[in-house]
C-alpha positions in Angstrom: -0.1 0.3 -0.2 1.1 3.5 -0.9 0.1 7.2 -0.3 2.2 8.8 -2.5 -0.6 10.5 -4.5 -1.1 13.7 -4.4 -3.7 15.1 -1.2 -6.5 16.5 -3.4 -6.3 13.5 -5.7 -6.6 10.8 -2.5 -9.3 13.0 -1.2 -11.3 12.4 -4.4 -10.4 8.6 -4.3 -12.0 8.1 -0.6 -15.7 9.3 -2.1 -15.6 7.5 -5.2 -14.0 4.2 -4.0 -14.6 4.1 -0.1 -13.8 0.5 -0.5 -10.6 0.8 -1.9 -8.2 -0.2 0.9 -5.6 1.6 -0.5 -7.4 4.4 -0.7 -8.8 4.5 2.7 -4.6 3.7 3.7 -3.3 6.3 2.1 -6.4 9.2 3.2 -5.3 7.7 6.8 -2.0 8.9 6.1 -3.3 12.3 5.1 -5.4 12.9 8.1 -2.9 11.6 10.1 -1.0 14.8 11.6 -3.9 17.3 11.7 -6.3 15.0 12.8 -5.1 11.6 14.7 -8.6 10.8 15.5 -9.7 10.7 11.5 -6.4 8.8 10.9 -7.4 6.5 13.3 -11.0 5.9 11.5 -9.7 5.9 8.0 -7.0 3.4 9.0 -9.2 1.2 10.5 -11.9 1.4 7.3 -8.7 -0.1 5.6 -8.5 -2.5 8.1 -12.0 -3.9 7.5 -11.4 -3.7 3.3 -8.6 -6.0 3.6 -8.1 -7.5 7.3 -5.0 -9.5 6.3 -2.6 -6.5 5.2 -0.2 -5.4 7.8 0.0 -1.5 6.5 -3.4 -0.6 8.0 -2.1 -2.0 11.4 0.9 0.4 11.2 -1.1 3.2 10.4 -3.4 2.5 13.4 -0.9 2.0 15.9 0.7 5.4 14.8 -2.9 6.8 15.1 -3.4 5.4 18.7 0.1 7.0 19.7 -0.7 10.2 18.8 -3.9 9.9 20.7 -2.0 9.1 23.8 -2.9 5.1 24.1 0.6 3.6 24.1 -0.4 -0.2 24.7 -2.6 -0.1 22.4 -0.8 0.9 20.0 1.7 -1.2 21.0 -1.0 -4.0 20.2 -1.8 -2.9 17.3 1.5 -3.0 15.9 1.7 -6.5 17.6 -0.7 -7.8 15.0 0.7 -6.1 12.3 3.6 -8.4 12.8 1.6 -11.1 13.3 -0.1 -10.7 10.0 3.1 -10.1 8.2 5.8 -11.7 9.9 8.2 -11.3 6.7 7.5 -7.5 6.6 10.5 -5.9 7.2 8.5 -2.3 7.5 6.6 -4.3 9.9 9.0 -4.6 12.1 10.4 -1.0 11.3 7.3 0.2 12.8 6.9 -2.2 16.2 10.7 -1.0 17.0 9.3 2.9 16.3 6.4 1.8 18.7 8.9 0.3 21.4 11.6 3.2 21.3 7.8 5.7 22.4 7.1 2.9 25.1 10.9 4.2 26.5 12.0 0.0 25.4 15.2 1.3 23.8 17.0 -1.9 24.1 14.5 -4.0 22.8 13.9 -1.2 19.8 17.3 -1.6 18.6 17.1 -5.4 18.8 14.3 -5.3 16.3 16.3 -2.7 14.3 18.6 -5.8 13.3 15.5 -7.7 13.1 14.0 -5.8 10.5 17.2 -5.5 8.3 16.5 -9.8 8.5 13.4 -9.3 7.4 14.2 -7.6 4.4 13.5 -3.8 5.6 15.7 -1.3 3.5 19.0 -1.0 5.6 18.7 2.9 5.6 15.4 2.6 7.7 16.5 0.0 10.1 19.4 2.2 10.4 18.5 5.2 10.8 16.0 3.6 13.3 18.9 2.7 15.3 21.3 5.5 14.7 18.6 7.6 16.9 18.5 4.8 19.1 22.0 4.7 19.6 22.7 9.0 19.7 19.5 9.4 22.3 21.8 7.3 24.8 24.8 8.9 24.3 26.8 5.7 22.2 28.2 8.4 19.6 30.9 5.8 18.4 27.8 3.5 16.8 25.5 6.0 16.6 27.3 8.9 14.3 28.6 6.2 11.4 25.0 4.9 11.2 23.4 8.5 10.8 24.4 8.9 7.8 21.6 6.8 6.4 19.0 9.8 6.2 20.9 10.7 3.3 18.6 7.7 1.7 16.1 8.2 3.8 15.3 11.6 2.3 15.7 10.5 -1.1 19.4 12.8 -1.2 23.0 11.9 -2.3 25.1 14.6 -1.1 27.6 13.0 -3.5 26.1 14.3 -6.6 26.5 17.8 -5.9 30.3 17.9 -6.6 31.1 14.4 -8.0 34.6 15.4 -8.6 35.7 16.5 -4.8 35.8 14.1 -2.0 33.6 14.2 0.8 36.1 15.1 4.5 36.1 12.3 6.7 38.1 14.8 9.1 41.6 14.2 8.4 43.1 17.8 8.6 44.0 20.0 5.7 45.0 23.2 4.4 42.5 23.8 1.7 39.3 25.1 1.7 36.2 22.7 2.9 32.5 23.2 1.7 30.3 22.7 4.7 26.8 22.0 3.7 23.7 22.5 6.2 20.8 20.6 5.6 17.6 18.7 6.8 15.6 21.9 8.6 16.3 25.4 10.3 17.2 23.4 13.8 19.3 21.1 12.8 21.2 23.9 10.3 21.5 25.6 14.2 22.7 22.8 16.1 25.4 21.3 13.8 26.6 25.0 13.1 27.9 24.7 17.1 30.8 22.4 15.7 32.0 25.1 12.9 34.9 26.9 15.9 36.4 23.4 16.2 36.2 22.7 13.0 38.2 26.0 12.2 41.6 23.8 13.3 41.3 21.4 10.8 40.9 22.7 7.4 42.5 25.9 6.1 39.0 27.8 5.1 35.7 27.2 4.8 32.9 28.1 2.5 29.5 27.5 4.3 26.1 26.9 2.4 22.8 27.7 3.9 19.2 28.5 3.5 18.5 32.3 2.2 16.7 32.6 5.0 19.6 32.1 7.6 22.4 33.6 5.2 22.5 37.1 7.0 22.3 36.2 10.6 25.0 33.2 9.6 27.3 36.0 8.0 27.1 38.1 10.9 28.3 35.1 13.2 30.7 34.2 11.0 32.0 37.1 9.7 35.5 36.2 8.5 33.6 33.0 6.4 32.4 32.8 3.3 28.7 32.3 3.3 26.5 31.7 0.3 22.5 30.8 0.0 22.0 29.0 -3.0 19.1 29.9 -4.9 17.0 26.9 -6.0 15.7 28.4 -9.1 18.8 29.6 -10.5 22.3 27.9 -11.1 24.7 28.2 -8.2 27.3 30.3 -8.5 31.0 29.7 -8.7 32.9 28.9 -5.7 35.7 29.4 -4.5 38.1 25.8 -5.3 37.8 23.8 -2.4 39.6 20.3 -1.8 36.2 18.6 -0.1 32.8 18.5 1.1 31.1 17.6 3.7 27.2 18.2 5.2 26.8 19.7 8.7 25.1 16.4 10.2 28.3 14.2 9.0 30.6 16.9 11.3 30.0 14.9 14.8 31.6 11.8 13.0 34.0 13.2 11.0 35.5 15.7 14.4 34.7 12.8 16.6 31.9 14.2 19.0 31.6 12.3 22.0 30.3 12.6 26.0 33.7 13.3 27.2 35.6 14.3 24.1 37.9 16.8 23.1 35.3 18.8 20.5 32.7 20.7 21.8 30.3 22.4 20.4 29.8 26.6 21.2 27.6 29.2 21.6 28.2 31.3 18.3 25.1 33.3 16.7 25.1 37.0 16.8 22.1 38.9 16.3 21.7 42.3 14.9 22.7 44.6 17.9 20.5 47.4 17.1 17.1 45.1 16.8 18.0 43.5 19.7 18.2 46.5 22.0 15.4 48.1 20.2 13.2 45.3 21.3 14.4 45.1 24.5 14.0 48.7 25.4 10.4 48.4 24.0 9.6 45.3 26.1 11.2 47.2 29.1 9.3 50.2 28.8 6.2 48.1 28.9 7.1 46.0 31.5 8.8 47.8 33.8 11.1 45.8 36.4 9.7 42.7 35.4 12.2 39.8 33.8 11.2 39.2 30.3 10.6 35.9 29.5 10.0 34.9 26.0 7.7 31.5 25.4 6.7 29.0 22.7 4.4 26.8 23.0 4.0 24.7 19.6 5.4 23.0 17.0 4.5 23.1 13.2 6.5 19.8 12.9 4.2 16.8 11.7 4.6 15.5 15.6 3.2 19.3 16.7 0.4 17.5 18.6 3.2 16.0 21.3 4.9 19.2 21.3 1.9 21.8 22.4 1.6 22.9 25.9 -1.8 24.6 25.6 -2.2 28.3 26.6 -4.4 27.3 29.4 -1.1 25.7 31.1 1.1 28.7 31.2 -0.8 30.4 33.8 1.0 29.5 36.5 4.2 30.8 34.5 2.7 34.1 33.6 1.2 34.8 36.8 4.8 34.8 38.7 4.8 38.3 40.0 8.1 39.3 38.1 7.5 37.7 35.1 6.0 39.2 31.7 5.7 36.7 29.0 6.7 37.8 25.5 5.4 35.4 22.2 8.3 34.2 19.8 6.0 31.5 18.5 5.8 31.5 14.7 2.5 31.3 13.1 0.5 32.0 16.2 -3.2 30.8 15.6 -5.4 33.3 16.2 -7.7 31.3 18.8 -4.0 30.6 21.0 -3.8 34.3 21.1 -7.0 34.6 22.5 -6.7 32.5 25.0 -3.3 34.0 26.5 -5.2 37.3 26.1 -3.8 39.9 28.1 -0.7 37.5 29.8 0.7 37.5 26.8 2.7 40.4 24.9 2.9 39.7 21.3 3.1 43.8 20.3 7.0 43.6 19.3 6.5 43.6 15.3 8.9 40.3 14.6 7.1 37.3 12.9 9.3 34.5 13.3 8.4 32.3 10.6 9.3 35.2 7.9 12.2 36.7 9.4 14.4 34.5 11.6 17.1 37.3 12.0 14.6 39.1 13.9 13.5 36.3 15.7 17.2 36.2 16.7 17.3 39.7 18.0 14.1 38.6 19.6 15.5 35.4 21.6 18.6 37.8 22.7 16.3 40.3 24.3 14.8 38.0 26.3 15.8 37.4 29.8 15.4 33.9 29.8 13.4 31.5 27.4 10.6 28.6 28.2 9.5 26.3 24.8 8.8 23.0 23.9 11.2 21.8 21.7 11.7 23.7 18.4 13.4 26.1 16.7 13.4 28.6 18.6 14.9 26.4 21.3 18.0 26.2 19.4 17.9 29.8 18.5 18.0 30.5 22.7 21.0 27.8 23.1 22.9 28.7 20.0 22.5 32.5 21.4 23.5 31.7 25.0 20.5 32.7 26.2 19.0 30.6 29.5 16.2 28.7 28.0 13.9 26.0 29.8 13.0 23.2 27.6 9.7 21.2 27.7 10.2 18.1 26.7 7.6 15.1 26.0 7.5 11.5 26.4 9.9 10.4 23.7 11.7 13.0 22.6 14.0 12.8 19.8 17.8 12.1 20.0 19.4 15.5 20.1 17.7 15.6 23.8 19.6 12.5 25.0 17.3 10.3 27.4 17.3 10.9 30.9 19.5 13.6 31.5 18.7 17.4 32.4 21.7 18.7 31.1 21.9 19.3 26.9 25.2 18.4 25.7 24.5 20.9 22.4 24.1 23.6 24.6 25.6 25.3 27.8 22.7 27.3 29.2 19.5 24.8 28.4 17.7 23.6 30.9 15.6 20.0 29.9 12.2 19.2 32.0 10.9 15.8 31.3 7.4 14.4 30.6 6.8 11.7 32.2 3.1 11.0 31.0 2.0 11.5 27.7 0.0 14.3 27.5 1.1 15.2 31.3 2.4 19.0 31.4 0.8 19.8 34.6 4.0 18.6 36.8 6.8 20.0 33.4 5.2 23.6 34.2 5.4 22.9 37.7 9.1 22.3 37.6 9.7 25.2 35.2 7.5 27.4 37.8 10.0 26.3 40.2 13.0 27.2 38.6 11.8 30.9 37.8 10.4 31.5 41.1 14.0 30.6 42.5 15.9 32.7 39.7 17.7 29.1 39.1 19.3 29.3 35.8 20.1 26.2 33.5 23.8 26.3 34.2 24.9 22.3 34.3 27.6 20.6 32.5 27.5 19.9 29.0 28.1 16.2 29.3 29.0 14.2 32.2 32.8 13.2 32.1 
């Protein structure tokens, strides 16, 4: 079964061919991110239409997890596995469910079984990579993390076929460093640029146009290029090698207790930062400026959403003024915050990342579930309390309250799916006692 057709075409087919299990399965996938309950309903319709097909069980498991029913998701994944014990993707799905239930050792074993059952090697390797990286096993995790290239359908070697990929060996020539994936990944891996300088003669950074001004200001001595996807890339200075930013940790030998350390590097526009801070302080004299976001627009944003009503214990602290850093904020959310949230700073983070950097830098502290804003705070050196859901991704580690990438980030971890109240209480205690997240990046 597949769901690779355009969404509008799938929607029409769901009406005209409502008994076709492939159509029902595809439409379930389209509805999953926006409305998990609808995704569950359509997955079950696909399962009824074809009772012996494993894929609808896999999608049903994902929907149940999204609805905060992990044990039911586990049962659905098991049933899919029983229906297709030789189906490699079924083992991948079961591994994902076990990871989300916190059973990482079993989830890791299942990645190996998935390969044996015929799952694409890059899928099994990528699943194994994120499990290993989350637990801090960098020696095994970083090499497997290269599987993301095939998972994303890209072969970076085709960009400059005449140039070798850099393997970390010191060289005197120029290196081309290509940022990749999302904005957050670009920010996090560029923390390694200062460590990289000691290994190469010079650098060309290729970044998205949205980040160019900020990155150039942050690294004024480096050659920063923002390719336009609609135009041919302008000639670049001759180089000896290239590397994708996500492969820097492996090339540099990043390890929890190693010599390579990420660095705080972002430099906001000082005038914008000063103006924003002065305006906010005039509106909130004597109060700490606490910048917040409360959701993510990613596919799994439902897991990273802290509803406006839950912020009241923070908003009502006597010396705190909440300032919105939220990108693409919904009107209903802003209405729910009402006068508890300052939104009148004129910055739309989704459209102006340089403005977002200046706004974050104007804050005394940031509080947010994991999203791009957290990475901006970390790379700017602004104290930040990160509200992590159950089963966070590999970037946030397993069970520590530090974050190896940034010095001044503190992790508050959710222990039960959807239960944010204890997480908010933990943040309140730190804010009430002016406790700043100054903890070591990694244990020695």
